[in-house]
C-alpha positions in Angstrom: 13.7 -11.8 -43.3 16.9 -11.7 -41.4 17.7 -9.6 -38.3 20.4 -6.9 -38.4 23.0 -9.2 -36.8 22.5 -12.1 -39.3 23.2 -10.0 -42.3 22.9 -12.4 -45.3 20.0 -14.3 -43.7 22.1 -17.0 -42.0 21.5 -16.8 -38.3 24.5 -16.9 -35.9 22.9 -17.8 -32.7 19.1 -17.6 -32.8 18.8 -20.6 -35.2 15.7 -19.1 -36.6 16.7 -19.6 -40.3 16.8 -15.9 -41.0 13.2 -15.2 -40.0 13.8 -13.4 -36.7 12.1 -10.0 -36.5 13.5 -8.7 -33.2 16.2 -6.6 -34.8 18.8 -8.6 -32.9 19.5 -12.2 -31.9 18.6 -13.7 -28.5 15.9 -11.1 -27.5 13.9 -13.1 -24.9 14.6 -16.3 -26.7 12.6 -19.3 -25.5 13.6 -23.0 -26.0 10.7 -25.3 -26.5 11.7 -28.3 -24.6 8.2 -29.9 -25.1 8.4 -29.7 -28.9 9.0 -33.4 -29.4 6.8 -34.7 -26.6 3.5 -36.2 -28.0 0.2 -35.3 -26.3 -1.9 -38.0 -24.6 -4.6 -39.6 -26.6 -7.7 -37.4 -26.9 -6.1 -34.2 -25.7 -6.7 -31.2 -27.9 -3.6 -29.0 -28.5 -3.5 -25.6 -26.8 -5.0 -22.9 -29.1 -3.0 -19.9 -27.6 0.2 -19.1 -29.4 2.9 -16.6 -28.4 4.0 -14.3 -31.2 7.2 -12.1 -31.1 7.4 -8.7 -32.7 10.2 -6.2 -32.9 12.8 -6.3 -30.0 11.3 -7.8 -26.9 7.6 -7.1 -27.5 5.5 -10.3 -27.3 1.8 -11.0 -27.2 -0.6 -14.0 -27.0 -3.0 -14.8 -29.9 -5.7 -17.4 -30.4 -5.4 -19.9 -33.2 -9.1 -20.1 -34.2 -8.4 -21.5 -37.7 -6.5 -24.5 -36.3 -3.5 -23.7 -38.4 -0.5 -26.0 -38.2 2.0 -23.6 -36.6 5.6 -24.1 -35.5 8.1 -21.9 -33.9 9.6 -19.6 -36.5 6.6 -19.3 -38.7 5.7 -15.8 -39.9 2.0 -15.1 -39.3 -0.5 -12.2 -39.8 -2.4 -11.3 -36.6 -5.0 -8.7 -35.6 -3.6 -5.3 -34.8 -5.1 -2.2 -33.2 -6.4 -1.3 -35.7 -5.4 -3.2 -38.9 -3.1 -6.2 -39.3 0.3 -6.8 -37.9 3.0 -9.4 -38.8 5.1 -11.3 -36.3 7.0 -14.6 -35.7 5.7 -17.5 -33.7 7.9 -18.1 -30.7 6.1 -20.7 -28.6 3.3 -23.1 -29.3 1.6 -26.0 -27.5 1.9 -26.8 -23.8 4.8 -24.5 -23.3 2.6 -21.6 -24.4 0.2 -22.6 -21.7 3.0 -22.3 -19.1 4.1 -18.9 -20.5 0.5 -17.6 -20.2 0.3 -18.6 -16.6 3.7 -17.1 -15.9 3.4 -13.7 -17.7 -0.4 -13.0 -17.8 -2.1 -14.9 -15.0 -5.4 -13.0 -15.7 -5.4 -13.7 -19.4 -8.8 -14.5 -20.9 -8.8 -16.6 -24.1 -12.2 -15.2 -25.1 -10.8 -11.7 -25.3 -7.6 -12.6 -27.1 -6.9 -11.4 -30.6 -6.8 -13.9 -33.4 -4.3 -15.2 -35.9 -5.6 -14.4 -39.4 -3.3 -16.6 -41.5 0.2 -17.6 -42.3 2.0 -14.7 -44.0 2.4 -14.9 -47.8 5.1 -13.2 -49.9 3.2 -9.9 -50.1 2.8 -9.7 -46.4 6.5 -10.4 -45.9 7.4 -7.7 -48.4 5.4 -5.1 -46.6 7.0 -6.3 -43.3 10.5 -5.8 -44.7 9.6 -2.4 -46.1 8.2 -1.4 -42.7 11.5 -2.4 -40.9 13.5 -0.5 -43.5 11.6 2.8 -42.8 12.0 2.8 -39.0 15.5 4.2 -38.8 14.9 7.2 -41.0 11.6 7.9 -39.4 13.2 7.9 -35.9 15.9 10.5 -36.9 13.3 12.8 -38.5 11.0 12.5 -35.4 13.9 13.5 -33.2 14.5 16.6 -35.3 10.8 17.6 -35.0 10.9 17.1 -31.3 14.0 19.3 -31.0 12.4 22.0 -33.1 9.4 22.1 -30.6 11.8 22.2 -27.6 10.3 19.1 -26.1 12.2 17.5 -23.2 11.9 13.9 -24.4 14.1 11.3 -26.1 12.7 9.2 -28.9 14.5 5.9 -28.6 12.7 3.5 -31.0 10.1 3.4 -33.7 8.0 0.4 -34.6 5.9 0.2 -37.7 2.8 -2.1 -37.9 3.0 -4.9 -40.5 0.5 -3.3 -42.8 2.2 0.2 -42.7 -0.9 1.8 -41.3 0.4 2.8 -37.8 3.8 3.8 -36.3 4.5 3.5 -32.5 7.1 5.9 -31.1 8.8 4.9 -27.8 10.2 7.7 -25.8 11.7 8.5 -22.3 11.2 11.7 -20.4 11.8 12.8 -16.8 8.5 14.7 -16.5 5.2 15.1 -18.3 5.4 16.2 -22.0 2.8 17.9 -24.1 3.4 16.2 -27.5 0.1 17.1 -29.2 1.7 19.4 -31.7 4.4 16.7 -32.3 1.7 14.1 -33.2 0.2 16.5 -35.7 3.6 17.1 -37.3 4.5 13.4 -37.4 1.1 12.5 -38.9 1.5 15.2 -41.6 5.1 14.1 -42.3 4.7 10.3 -42.5 1.0 10.0 -43.4 0.3 7.2 -40.9 -1.5 6.8 -37.6 0.8 7.9 -34.7 0.9 6.3 -31.2 3.2 7.6 -28.5 4.3 5.3 -25.6 6.4 6.4 -22.7 8.8 3.8 -21.3 11.3 3.8 -18.5 15.1 3.7 -18.6 15.1 -0.1 -18.0 12.6 -0.8 -20.7 14.6 1.4 -23.1 17.8 -0.7 -22.4 15.7 -3.9 -22.9 14.5 -2.7 -26.3 17.9 -1.5 -27.6 20.1 -4.2 -26.0 23.8 -4.0 -25.3 26.7 -5.6 -23.6 27.1 -5.3 -19.8 30.2 -4.9 -17.7 30.3 -8.7 -17.2 30.9 -9.1 -20.9 27.5 -10.7 -21.7 24.3 -9.4 -23.2 22.0 -7.4 -21.0 19.7 -9.6 -18.9 16.7 -7.3 -19.6 17.1 -7.9 -23.4 17.7 -11.7 -23.2 15.6 -13.3 -20.4 14.6 -10.8 -17.7 10.9 -9.8 -18.0 10.0 -8.3 -14.6 11.9 -5.2 -13.4 12.1 -5.1 -9.6 13.2 -2.1 -7.7 16.9 -2.0 -6.7 18.2 0.0 -3.8 21.6 0.8 -2.5 20.9 -1.3 0.6 21.4 -4.4 -1.6 25.0 -3.2 -2.3 25.6 -2.6 1.4 24.4 -6.1 2.4 26.8 -7.6 -0.1 29.7 -5.5 1.2 30.2 -3.6 -2.1 31.6 -0.1 -2.4 28.9 2.5 -3.1 30.4 3.7 -6.3 27.7 4.8 -8.7 29.8 4.3 -11.8 30.3 0.6 -10.9 26.8 -0.1 -9.6 25.0 1.5 -12.5 24.1 -0.4 -15.7 23.6 0.7 -19.3 20.3 2.3 -18.4 21.9 4.6 -15.7 20.0 2.8 -12.9 21.3 0.4 -10.4 22.1 -3.0 -11.9 19.3 -5.6 -11.7 21.9 -8.3 -10.9 22.4 -6.8 -7.4 19.2 -8.6 -6.4 20.2 -12.0 -7.7 22.3 -13.0 -4.6 20.7 -10.7 -2.1 18.6 -13.4 -0.4 21.6 -15.6 0.1 23.5 -12.7 1.7 20.6 -11.9 4.0 20.4 -15.5 5.2 24.2 -15.7 5.7 24.3 -12.4 7.7 21.8 -13.8 10.2 24.8 -15.7 11.7 26.7 -12.5 12.3 26.2 -10.0 15.2 25.3 -6.5 14.3 28.1 -4.4 13.0 27.0 -1.1 14.7 28.1 -2.4 18.1 31.5 -1.2 19.4 34.0 -3.5 21.1 35.6 -1.9 24.2 39.1 -3.1 25.4 41.7 -1.8 27.7 43.7 -0.6 24.6 40.7 1.3 23.2 37.4 1.0 21.4 37.3 -1.0 18.2 34.9 -0.2 15.3 33.5 -2.6 12.8 35.0 -2.0 9.3 33.8 -4.8 7.1 32.4 -8.4 7.0 33.6 -11.3 4.9 30.6 -13.5 4.5 32.5 -16.3 2.7 35.3 -16.6 5.3 32.9 -15.8 8.2 35.1 -13.1 9.6 34.4 -9.6 10.9 37.2 -7.0 10.7 37.6 -4.4 13.4 40.0 -1.5 13.9 40.8 0.9 16.8 39.6 4.4 16.3 41.1 6.3 19.3 44.8 5.7 18.6 45.5 3.8 21.8 45.5 0.4 20.1 47.3 -0.9 17.1 46.5 2.1 14.9 44.8 1.4 11.6 45.6 -2.3 11.7 42.6 -4.5 11.0 41.9 -7.4 13.3 39.9 -10.3 11.9 37.5 -12.0 14.4 35.1 -14.9 14.1 31.4 -14.1 14.9 31.6 -16.3 18.0 34.5 -14.3 19.4 32.7 -11.0 18.7 29.7 -12.2 20.6 32.0 -13.3 23.5 33.5 -9.8 23.7 30.1 -8.2 23.5 29.0 -10.4 26.4 32.0 -9.3 28.4 31.3 -5.7 27.8 27.7 -6.1 28.9 29.0 -7.6 32.2 31.3 -4.6 32.6 34.5 -6.4 31.8 37.0 -5.3 29.2 39.5 -7.7 27.6 43.1 -6.5 27.3 43.4 -6.6 23.5 41.5 -8.0 20.5 44.6 -9.9 19.4 44.0 -12.5 22.1 40.8 -13.5 20.4 42.3 -14.1 16.9 42.0 -17.7 15.9 45.0 -18.9 14.0 44.1 -21.1 11.1 46.8 -23.7 10.2 47.2 -24.2 6.5 47.3 -27.9 5.7 50.4 -29.0 3.9 49.9 -30.8 0.6 50.3 -34.6 0.6 52.7 -34.7 -2.3 56.4 -33.8 -2.5 58.2 -31.8 -5.1 60.1 -34.6 -6.7 60.6 -33.4 -10.2 60.8 -29.7 -9.3 57.6 -28.7 -11.0 56.8 -26.1 -8.3 60.0 -24.0 -8.8 59.6 -20.8 -10.7 63.0 -21.2 -12.3 62.2 -24.6 -13.8 61.8 -23.0 -17.3 65.0 -20.9 -17.2 67.2 -23.6 -18.7 64.8 -24.1 -21.6 64.9 -20.4 -22.7 68.7 -20.0 -22.5 70.3 -18.8 -25.7 72.2 -21.5 -27.7 75.8 -20.9 -28.4 76.7 -20.0 -32.0 78.4 -22.8 -33.9 81.6 -21.9 -35.7 81.7 -21.8 -39.5 82.9 -24.8 -41.3 85.6 -22.8 -43.1 87.1 -21.6 -39.8 86.8 -25.0 -38.3 88.8 -26.6 -41.2 91.6 -24.1 -40.9 91.9 -24.4 -37.2 91.3 -28.1 -36.9 95.0 -29.2 -37.1 96.1 -26.6 -34.6 93.4 -27.6 -32.2 94.3 -31.3 -32.5 97.9 -30.6 -31.5 97.0 -28.5 -28.5 96.9 -30.4 -25.2 93.5 -30.7 -23.6 94.6 -30.5 -20.0 97.6 -29.9 -17.7 98.5 -33.6 -17.4 98.9 -33.8 -21.1 101.0 -30.7 -21.1 103.3 -32.1 -18.4 103.6 -35.4 -20.2 104.3 -33.6 -23.5 107.1 -31.6 -21.9 108.6 -34.7 -20.3 108.6 -36.4 -23.6 110.3 -33.4 -25.3 113.0 -33.4 -22.6 113.6 -37.1 -23.0 114.0 -36.6 -26.8 116.5 -33.8 -26.2 118.5 -36.0 -23.8 118.6 -38.8 -26.3 119.7 -36.4 -29.1 122.5 -35.0 -26.9 123.7 -38.5 -26.0 123.8 -39.5 -29.6 125.7 -36.3 -30.5 128.3 -37.0 -27.8 128.7 -40.6 -28.9 129.2 -39.4 -32.5 131.8 -36.9 -31.3 133.8 -39.5 -29.4 133.8 -41.8 -32.4 135.5 -39.3 -34.9 139.2 -39.6 -33.8 139.0 -43.4 -33.8 137.9 -43.2 -37.3 141.1 -41.3 -38.2 143.3 -44.0 -36.5 141.5 -46.7 -38.4 142.1 -44.7 -41.5 145.8 -45.4 -41.2 145.2 -49.0 -41.6 143.2 -48.4 -44.8 144.4 -50.5 -47.7 144.3 -47.5 -49.9 147.0 -46.0 -47.9 149.1 -49.1 -48.2 148.6 -49.1 -52.0 149.8 -45.5 -52.1 152.9 -46.5 -50.4 
């Protein structure tokens, strides 16, 4: 059988080879880090096995038949009454550790037994039971609404042999559901059991994604639900916004208790925040505390000081001012107690310019369009004849002027030589012959 998230039987994250029965992956998953560790000689394997059922429900059973079981095997166990089907989650010495952690008063003599490893008929009944649960839940909600019962049926779990159905519901007060049990038994022809759970247990069974982007802690690894108060948010300097502090269940988030002990230990080094600091400029009130930077922020509340400007002070300075106030002295201003922290300059220098914001501007400039080859061919000769700079233009003009002068000189010389040619013509032998 595959869970609803695996689809075609190939697991995505649980690596259970399609046999997970929780209805979703990673529901209180346990990694057996002692699986490949051999037992010492002569030690008998632990006979208690942890079996997982739908969602986060788990129980411990005794392996009286000495079956060779491994994590992921589908087994048939004793129910109440009848038989139930589940998946082995932990075996061996790790199961002993789980028993001590979860049920310290567990008695192996009173534990229910594992009947056998499930055969194909047992698995077919198990699959059929899981397929009926969604439709049964919707019909049961309709029956509860018709009876005007102030309750919410959140989940239904069928027993492996289809002889009993357990209905999990949440309600603010006490609910008389006797008539509902009669209607459910007449409608579905099975033994009915009603179990009231809290909002946190409901979120653990259904699962979901938290505001951090990960799966809910209660549905993956968290087993004990401790009370969470708003004082945990105050100690961590969080804004008391119910929309941000509440989880999927509508209650305060369980993760508010994770770092609470660290904050309580760190706040011991700070003076109390309800003490006022009196100066000549006015009385300063505590606004907030930065545990990581070890600073306490104060602001004047009477308008005589620096208005709404916050003044950061170290805890040592705050104690010094409190000591002066107890002695009847008032400092002039809180600004005199501010410790200026010099920021160390980096040891490297910006040689290549890698720290400039404009270092990528040259890379993204648009490239100039290249002229077409046709236009370039037509205009090539004209461009070659054009001077490239002013010096070339001046030299070109000077060369043109020199050519003009030479031409004029040649023309003048040719003009002077014409009459001489006529005189020489008189001496032409042709003229003599004519005579």
